[in-house]
N, C-alpha and C positions, 0 to 999 in steps of 0.2 A: 322529304314528308317525314320519312323516319329518325333522318336528322334532327327534325322539328321534335320528333315525343321525348327524345331521349335525351335533347341535351333538360328539360326542367329536373331528371331523375338523379345527372349529373353534379348539378350544380344544387338538388336536392341531399345528395349523402356529401358532397364537401358541407354546408352549411351544416351535416351535423355532427362535424367532426368539434365544431367552439364549444356547441352547447354540454358534449360530455367530458369536455377540455377546462371547466369553468366548475363544472361538479367533482370530476380528478384531483383540480387544486381547493374548493374549502373543502373536505373530503380529507386529505393530507393536514391544512393548514386546524381541523377541528382534533386528528388527532395528533397533533402535535400539539395542542397546548393541553390535551385533558395530558399527554404523559410531563407533559414541563409539572401544571398542573397536579399530576401525583407524584413525581417528586420532591414540589416545591412543602410538600406536607398539603396547600389546599385542601386537598378533595376528603374527606367525610373515611377513616376506616371503622373497617367489622372491627372489633370485637369482647369478647366471650367476658359476663361478670363468672363470675365463685358459685359453684349451687349450693344451695343451703342445703348443710345434713343433715340425715334423717336420726332418729333418738338411733336406731337400732347399729347405728354406724356413728354415732359418738359411745354408746354403750362399748362399740367394740376399739375403740383406739385406746378409748377410759384403763383394759382387761390387758388387750396391748402395753400398754404402759405401763402399769402395775408388775410384769412380767418383766420388763426390764429394766437396768438398775436408772434411776431416778440421778447420777451424778451425771451422767454422761449423755449432753448432750450434743452432740457431734455424732452418735452411733445413729443406725435403722439398719435397713432390711435391704437389698437389692430387689423394685420391683420388677427393671425390666433391664432390657441392655439390648439396642436397638441400633445396627450397624445406616448408619448417613452420608451419604453420598456428599459430598462438596467438589463447587466452582471454582478452578486456579485463578487465584490472577492474571491477570494481563499483565502483559508490560509497548504491548503499541505496533510486538514486529507482527504479528498476524495481520491486526488488522490494516496494517501498512504495506501488508502482502496479497490482502486481498482486495482491498484500496484496489494496487494497482493492476494487482492481476484481471478483476470488475472490468476498469477504468479501458487493458486491452481487450478487448474482446465485446464490450459494446462501445468502443469505437470502430467494430467490424459493422459496425449497423446502421439501417440506412444512409441517406443522402442531407446537407443542409442539417438544418437545424432541429432534423431527428437526431441527425447522428450527434449531435454537441450534447441533445437532451440524452441519446441514447453514454453516449459514458460518462455524464455525470448521472447514472440510474447505472449504471455496473459496476460507477465509483464504489458508492455510497451503498449497496450488494450484494455489491465482493466488499467494502469495510467491513459490514456487520458480519457480514460470514464468516471472518480468514479471525473474528476478535473473539466471537464464541468455538471457535474452532479450534485455539487456540482457549480460554476454559475447561472445553473440554479434552485438551490434553494434559492441562498441568492438574482437573481432578483430582482431589484422595478419597478417601471412606476414615472415616470417626466412627467409633462410638459413642455415642450418647444412654450414658446411664444414670436411671430414676430408681431412684430413695426414698421409700421412705421410714422416715426416720421417727424414734419415740415418741414426739409429741403429737405423730398424725401425721405430718404437713406432707411434703414433696421435695427436694432437694435433687438439681442433674446436676450434672461435670460429666463434658468427655475425654475422650482420650483417645491417643494418635493411633496404640495399638493395640492390637486386640487383646479381651481384659481377660484374665484370669480369675476370674470369680462369674458365678453360676446366679442366677432370678433363686432369692429365698436365701444367700452368705447372708452371715452381719458382716455390717462394712463400718468402719470411723471415718470422714470426713477429714479431712486435716492439709487443711491452705488449695482444697482444690483436689485432692487425692483421696485417693480409696484404697483404705488397707484394712483387709480381713480379720479381726476377731475369731477367737478360739471354735 
């Protein structure tokens, strides 16, 4: 009698695995489709429109442009300097090494179809992790320099080395390179 009571629970537990696999498969398909759509540019992106300037800002810009020589269109004042971390470019070595390591670890898990699924999952996860590790190892720091030009607009340049400038320095931009003025 006790064996008869245990059978429905065991059958119920086996039957529960199938709907969970279907739900997991559907969610993987949805997220993959969303990722592909985002990469293809089919999803809308958030963009900001330039803000309208108040009269006080326009008057300040006119006053600033009167102080600067009218002939220098490439001149301005350094508004901000900020270090920016840039992820390195990968060449696939990290992805391959991570995929192999993940497949080896995944192969140690389960039996039969579960083993094959764990091997494939381990390879995919390892490849992703290996690629991210390679990006992290090859990262670099660049310096983002924002310059308020004499006409009131802003231009941004990037340098690989720390700039010998400070916020408030008067500069000239020549082909993307900054040089201090007076």
